[in-house]
C-alpha positions as CSV (number, residue, x, y, z in Angstrom):
1,X,-9.7,-1.4,12.5
2,X,-10.1,-2.4,15.6
3,X,-11.2,-5.6,17.2
4,X,-14.7,-3.6,18.4
5,X,-15.0,-1.7,14.9
6,X,-15.0,-5.3,13.0
7,X,-17.4,-6.5,15.2
8,X,-20.0,-3.7,15.1
9,X,-19.4,-4.4,11.0
10,X,-19.9,-7.6,10.9
11,X,-23.0,-6.9,13.7
12,X,-25.1,-4.2,11.2
13,X,-23.8,-6.2,8.2
14,X,-26.0,-9.4,9.5
15,X,-28.8,-7.5,11.7
16,X,-31.6,-8.4,9.8
17,X,-30.5,-11.9,9.3
18,X,-30.8,-15.2,11.1
19,X,-27.9,-15.1,13.9
20,X,-27.1,-17.3,16.5
21,X,-24.8,-16.0,19.6
22,X,-23.2,-18.6,21.3
23,X,-21.8,-18.1,24.3
24,X,-19.3,-21.2,25.4
25,X,-18.6,-21.6,28.8
26,X,-18.6,-17.9,30.0
27,X,-19.6,-17.7,33.9
28,X,-20.9,-15.5,35.8
29,X,-18.0,-13.8,36.9
30,X,-17.5,-12.2,33.2
31,X,-20.6,-10.2,33.0
32,X,-18.8,-7.9,31.0
33,X,-18.2,-10.2,28.4
34,X,-22.3,-11.5,29.0
35,X,-23.5,-8.3,28.8
36,X,-21.9,-7.5,25.5
37,X,-22.8,-10.7,23.7
38,X,-26.8,-9.8,25.1
39,X,-26.6,-6.5,23.1
40,X,-25.0,-8.2,20.1
41,X,-28.0,-10.5,20.1
42,X,-30.3,-7.5,21.0
43,X,-29.4,-5.7,18.0
44,X,-30.1,-8.2,15.6
45,X,-33.7,-8.9,14.3
46,X,-33.7,-12.4,14.4
47,X,-30.7,-13.3,17.0
48,X,-31.1,-16.7,18.7
49,X,-28.8,-16.5,22.3
50,X,-27.3,-19.9,22.7
51,X,-25.7,-20.3,26.7
52,X,-24.4,-22.9,27.3
53,X,-22.4,-23.7,30.9
54,X,-22.1,-26.0,33.5
55,X,-23.6,-25.2,36.7
56,X,-24.0,-21.6,35.2
57,X,-26.2,-21.1,32.1
58,X,-27.6,-17.9,33.0
59,X,-28.0,-15.4,30.2
60,X,-29.0,-11.4,30.9
61,X,-32.0,-9.8,29.6
62,X,-32.1,-10.5,26.4
63,X,-35.0,-9.6,24.1
64,X,-34.2,-12.7,21.4
65,X,-35.0,-16.0,21.8
66,X,-32.5,-17.8,24.3
67,X,-31.9,-21.3,24.9
68,X,-29.9,-22.1,28.0
69,X,-28.0,-25.3,28.1
70,X,-26.8,-26.5,32.1
71,X,-24.2,-29.1,31.1
72,X,-21.4,-30.5,29.3
73,X,-21.2,-28.9,25.8
74,X,-19.4,-31.5,24.2
75,X,-23.1,-34.5,24.1
76,X,-24.6,-31.4,22.7
77,X,-22.4,-30.7,19.9
78,X,-22.5,-34.2,18.9
79,X,-25.9,-34.2,19.2
80,X,-25.3,-31.4,16.3
81,X,-22.7,-32.9,14.5
82,X,-25.2,-35.9,13.7
83,X,-28.0,-33.7,12.2
84,X,-25.7,-32.4,10.1
85,X,-23.8,-35.0,7.5
């Protein structure tokens, strides 16, 4: 089984559940990755597509909820860690 097959299986298994797609530091020059992640998010009924990127927090057309975080991701993850003891 290839990595793409495994990814397709994973998406299919969770397409009706709550899914968060995290895009961490993928710049604008990596359009193939950005489009692939948006396609995965669009395939999941209750997905949230979250983009962390310093100066390039942009997302391709995604039909799901999208959160853009333009800045250093370390403080954001520290805040998330404080929310869950």
